[in-house]
N, C-alpha and C positions, 0 to 999 in steps of 0.2 A: 203481538200489536203489526199489525200490518202498515207496510211500507207504501207511500204516497209517492210515485212515480217522478209528479210533477217538483217534489221536493227534491230528489236524489240529484247526485251531478250529472249529468248527462257525457257520456261517450260516443265514441263512434265518429263516421264520416260525416255527417250533419254537426257536427257539437259547433261550428262557426258561424251558425246560420241562424240559432237560438235566441230568441229576443232574450238582449241584455247580453249577448255573449260579446266577448272584447275582439274584433278581429285583428289578425298579422295582418301590421302595414309597414309596406314595403318599401325600399330605400333605396335612392339614384346611389351610384358608385360602391355597390355590394357585388361581387363576384365570387366565382372561382376557377380553378386550374383545371381544365379540360380533363388532363393526364392526373387521377387522382381525388379531384374535388375538394382540395384543401382550399378554408375560405382566404379569401384576398378581399383589400381596399383596397380600390381602385383610383388612383393619385392622381395620374394624367393618359387618359384613354389613347393620345398618341406622343410621340417623342417628337420635336425638331428635326427635321432629316430626315426621319427615321419613321415614316407613316405607319408602318405594319409592325411597331414595336409599341409598348405600353410601360409604365412603373405602376406599380401594384407595394404592397404592403402584407403579409402574411401574419394578422395580427394574433395567432395564437404564440407568434413569438415574444409577444412584447409581456410585458410583468401587469399582473391585473388590475392596479391603478392605469399603469397606460393605455391597456389595451379598451377600458370602462370609459376611460376619459376621450380617447380617439372613437370609439363607438357613440358616446352623445354627443361630437362635435359633428361627426357624419350625421346623424340622425335629427341636427339640430335645423332649425327653421334657415339660419343660415350656410350651413352644409349642404342642403338640399337645394338653394337657390343658384349656387356655384356651379357653374359651366363645368370646371375641372377641381375637382375636392382639395389639391393641393393649394389653389391660391387662399382658400378659407382658413387651412390650417397655418399656411405663415404668418395668418395673425392670431392663432390662439395660442395657448398655453398648457401645458399639464399642470395637477395641481403643486407641482414643486417649483412653477416659474418658469421651467425652461419652453421655449419654443416648441411646438408639435413640429413643423417641416424641419427644422432644423436638427432636431433629435433625432428624426428617423431619419436623416441622411448621415449624419458622422456617427451614428452608429451603424452603419450599414444593414436598415432595416430594409430600403427603397431596393428592388426589385426589378429588371428589366425582364420581360417576356412576351413573344411575339403574342400581337393581338387577338392570333387564329387559336392561343393556347388558353385563353382568358373566356370564360363562359359569364354573361351577365345574366344576375339572376332578379328579375323583378316581381315573382309571381310565383306559386309552389309548383303550376302544372309546366308541362312540356312549353306551352306556348309564352310562358313565364318565363322562358331562358333563351339569351340567343347569345352567336359567338360575338364577342367585343370588334371583330372586325367586320362583321353584318351591320353591327348596329352604328360603328364610325360611316361606312358605307351610307345609312339608312340617314343619318345626321347629315353627313357632307350634301346628301342629293337634296334632304328638305330647304336646307339653307345656300345651295346651287353656288357650291365651293367644290375643289378635289378635298380627299382624305388626308393630303398633306397639306391642306391650309388649315386644317382642325386644330392643328399644333400649338402653343403658345410659344411667342419667341418673346426673347426679351424685350429687342425692338419693340414690340407692341405693348410691351407693358406702360402704364401710364407710371411716370417717377416725375419728381418733384424736379426742374431743371437747378442746377448747381451753379451757386454762386461760385466764383471764382472772390480769393480773398487775397490782400496781400499779407505778406507775414510781419508780426510786430518785431522790432526788434527784440532779442534776449534784455531782462533789465540788469542779467548780470553785466551783461557784455557793452553794455551802453553806460554806467557808470563809469566814469575818470576819476581817479582821485589826483 
């Protein structure tokens, strides 16, 4: 029986350009270490007071369920819409109910690296790779600010005002016999 080439699975460099092929989607907040290529999730592109440093998570060190949940959050519409992924993760939980950002912090998964040591990967070719420090410079230029101004400061975050309340006296202390 002759093989119909139109029915066989295509393989090779043009496989992604065929009709009906699923194209790989590239996401923000993803990179790799310049030294060794270990994959990382970029939580903060800069650190307050340290514009040449960033905070990342090496996702390969997470258990499968945590890794998969983190990647699902990163790839989500909300994760992609955030300027800094950590802001989104602070509002997300893992399947066991644990806050994502809090767990990554408390379990020491978050690591600080020089921005020049992290390569942002937003495409398969050389043109789709850029050192994080260069990306930060480009973003700062586009926003007409300095790189140090890209860091999220606690003061800048919108928080609800804290209302002062008077302490109510303890019921045990107020009852007299």
